[in-house]
Structures are given as structure tokens and as C-alpha cells.
N, C-alpha and C positions, 0 to 999 in steps of 0.2 A: 652327356654320357661319358663316363670314365672308360677308357680303353686299356685293357690289360693283355700283355702277351705272354704266352707260356710256350716253351720249346720242346718239352718232353711230355710223355704220357703221364708220368708220375706227377709232374707239376700240375698238369691239367686236372687229374683226379683229386689231388689235394685241394685245388681251388674249388672244385665242384662241392667237395665234402665240407668246405669251410662255410658255406651258406646256411643260414638259420631256416626255420620252417616257414617264415612268412614270405619267402621268394617264389616267383614263378619264372620259367625259363622257356627260351626259344632257341632252337638250333637252325643255323642257315649254312648252306654249302658253300657260300662265297662270302668272305669277310667284308668285301666291298659293298655288299648290299646293306642298305639301312632297314629300319623297321617300316615296312611299307605294305599296306593291305593289297589284296589282289584288286580291289576297286581302283585304288590309286594307281596301280601298274597299267590297268586297262585305259583309264582316262589319260594317263601320261601328261605330256605337255599341255594338253587342253584343259588341265585340271582348273576348276573353279566351283565355288559353292553351288552354282547353278547347274553346271555340268555333273557334279557328283550327285546332286539331288535327282536330276533327271534320269541318270543311269540307274540309281537304286530303285526309283519308283517303277521304271519300266521293268527291270528284271524281277521286282517283287510281284507286279501284276501278272507277267507272263507266267512265273513259276506257280503262283497261287491258282490261276485260272485253269491250268493244265495238270495240276498236281494229282487230282482224283483219277486221271486217266492212266497214270503210271505207278501209283502207290500200291504196293502189294503187301504192306505190313500193317495197313490201317492205323497209321501214326500221324494223324492230322494235327499239325502244329497249332497251339492255342495262343500264342503270343508273337509279337514281331521278333523279338530275340530268338524265339524257337524257329520261326521262319528262316531267319538269317543263318542260324545255325545249320539247319538241314540243307540250306542252298549251299552253304560253305562246304558241307560234307560230299556234295555231288559236283563240286567244282564251278559253281556259279560265282562271278566275281562280287565280293562283298566288302564291307568296311571292317570285317572282323579279322583279327590277327590271332592264329593259333599259338597258345602257350601251354605249358604243362608244369604241374607241381613238382615233377621230377627232373633234375638236371640231366639224369641219364636217359630219359626218353627224348630230352631236347638234343642230347649228343647223337642219340641214334637218327634223328631226323636230319641233323646236319650231315652225317654220313650217307644217308640214303640218297640225297640229292647230289652228291659229290661226284665229279667226273674227274678221273686221274689225268686226262689229257689236259685238263685246264690248269693244273698245278697251282691252284688257288690256295689261299689260306682259308680256313673255316672259322665260324665264330658261334658263340653261345651267349645270348643275351640274358641277363639276370636282373629282374626288376622287384623291388620291395613292394609286394602287393599290399601289405598292411598299411604302409605309409602313403602309397598312392591313393588307396581308397578312403583313408582318413582325410586326406587333403581334398579329394573330390567331394566328399560329404560336407566338409566345411564350406567349400565353394558354393553349394547348393543352399545350405543354411544361411549363408551371408545374404543371399538373394530371395529366400523364402522362408519367412519366420515360422510358417506352418509346418515346415519339414521336420519332422521329429525322429527320423529313422537314424540308426547307427549301423555299424558294420555288421553286427550279428543279424539285425532284422533285414538288412539289405540282402545278406546272403540267403536268408529264408524265403524272401520274396523277390528274387532277382529279376524274374520276368515282368511282374507287375511294376516295380518301381523303374525299370528301364523304360517300359512302354508309357507309363503315365507321367513320368517326371524327367528322366534324363533325355529320352528322345524327344518327348513332347516339346520341351522348352529348348531343345538344341543346345544345352550347356556345353561350352567349350572345355570339357573335361575328359581325362582318361577314365575308363570304367573297365573293370576287370570282373567278368561274371561267367557263370555257366547256365544254360537254360535249364528249367526243370525237367523238360523231356530230353534226357540224354540218350544218345544213340550208343549201341554197345561199343563201338570203336572209340568214341570220345571217353567213355568210362575206363576202358582198357589203358588209355594213353594218359590217365589222370589229367584230362584236358580242360582247359578254360579258354576264354577269349579276352583279348583286349580290344576295345572299341572306343571310338570317339563319340561323345554325346552329340556333338555337332557333326553332322555327316558331310558338311562342307569343308571340314578342317582335316588337316594331314595329322597322323599320329605323332610323328616325331616333333611337329610344330607345337602340338599340345603339350608333349612331355617337357619341352624346352621352355615353357612359360614360367612365370615367377611363381605360380601356384605350387609348383614341384621343386622349388629351390631346396637343395639339401637332401633330397630323397636319393637313396643308393640306387644307381642304375648303371650296370657295368656291361661292357662288351668284352668277352674273353676271346682273344684270337689265337689260333695255333695252326701249324703248318700241315699241309696235306699229306706229308710223309708219315704222319701218325695215324693214318687211316687204319692200316692193318692192326696195330697194337690196340687201338680204341675199339675196333670191331671185335677183337678177341676178349676184351674186358666186358663188353655188352654181352657177348655170347655166354660167358660164364655166369652172368646174372640172368640169363634166360630172356634177355631183352632183345628179341629178334622180330623180323616182319611177321612171323608166324604167331607170335604172342601177342603183338600190338594190334594186329589187324584180325586175326581169328577167322580168316576165310581164304578162298583160292587166291585172292588179290595178294594176301600177305605171303602165301607160299610162293608165288611167282616172284615177288619182290625179294624174298629170302634166297632164292636161287640166284637171282641177278646179283645181289650183293656178294654172295659167295664167289660167284665167278669173277666179280671185280677184284676181290682180295687176291685170289689166286693168280690173276692175270697181272697184278701189280708188281 
């Protein structure tokens, strides 16, 4: 992972604008944090393939068995990727890691989680989606001569291919996809997910394997003092909590972020 540091808002905007369309982005409120799923954080030092498998199977079973008691939208997931997506949406630890096609949505999420008291640097991760998926597909084809999919067909059948191939055979690959059943919030945020095919593997460990040598993966770090000016840039784009969430939760987040700007 190449680390790049910028010191001004103009430098940051220029850097974000320099990426081509095949990139996906993730913003984080602390530049020290790596790319780590919520499942990895929960298991923590006890991480092992066995523990990761046990935690995922337990949470899936619990969520599925009680889903009908709380579902008010009649949106029964029809694939494992969709189940994991909706679990992620409601805060259940999963091996999914949220990304966006928009670097500015990623910037928003870096700011949303930031605390001025910490005085930490923030970071935006940029991954070459096209190259990662091409490498992952090659990895599968090298081990399964019957696999005839390409990136286009994978995109069109993301749920099915993840369930029947990637997850079923626990390939140690990085997979970037969005479920067929998108919730409105994920759609507003141009969202997608990064996930390991092998649920016992850590995301950063997989991305560091030889399979992804030469793939552009960058971490752009910038100081917390840019919070206010970055917030102003996003507000001019109408990228706010209200527009990205579209509900009372978004309104509350917008008020909190405004208070943080004026208090800084």
C-alpha cells in the first residue's frame, strides 16, 4: 500500500480528482487505522480462521432466524452477500468493508467519524477496482478451468458468483461487489463492498499477496486541521448527512457535524 501525504485542501482535492473511474474509495477518521473489517475488529487478538468462521456462522444464524420478527420493509435477502450487506447496514460485525465509487463520499465518511479532540490525521484509501477484480478472476480460473466468467458477467451476477464460487470454495482473494438487493442508503452513497473470499483471512493480508503485485493501492493521509475546509467543499457539492442518509438519522448527523465545525 503506497502512502501519500497532502497538507492542504487544494492538494487533497487535486489528488482525489486525479483518479480514473476504475477506483473505489474508503475514508477513515484515523490514518493509523488499517483496512480492517468490523468482524476482524471484534475477534481481535483471538483471530484465527476457526474463530472467524464461528463468529460469522453464529451471527448469520441469529440474524436470519429473527429477521422476520423485525423486518418492516418485506425485503427478505436472497443470497449470502445480501444477508451480509443488510447485517452490515444494521451494525452487525461482518467481513464486509464499505467502499464508494466516489472519493468525495469517502471524504465525507472520514470527516463524519473524526473527533477534533484526537488531533489525528485522516485517510482515504483508493483501490484500483478493475485490476483487483481482474487478478481475482484469474486466480479462480487458474484453479477452476470451468469458470468462464469475466468482470462484466461477475458484475451482473454478483450474488450468485459470490455464493456459488468465491465463498463456497473460500478463495483467498479480494472481491469487490454490491448485492443485487441494494438498500436506498447504499445506493445514495454509490456504495460497494470489499470482502475476502476466504472468511478466515484478513483483508490487508490478502491484498498484500503476490496475486495483487503492481495493483495501484494508495492511502492518502491529511491533517485534521483541514476538517473545516473539507466540510465546506462537500457542502457546496450537497454531500451532507442529509443527502447521503435521507432520513432522520442523516439529519441528526448533519446537525452534529455542523456543531463540530463551529466548535473547532
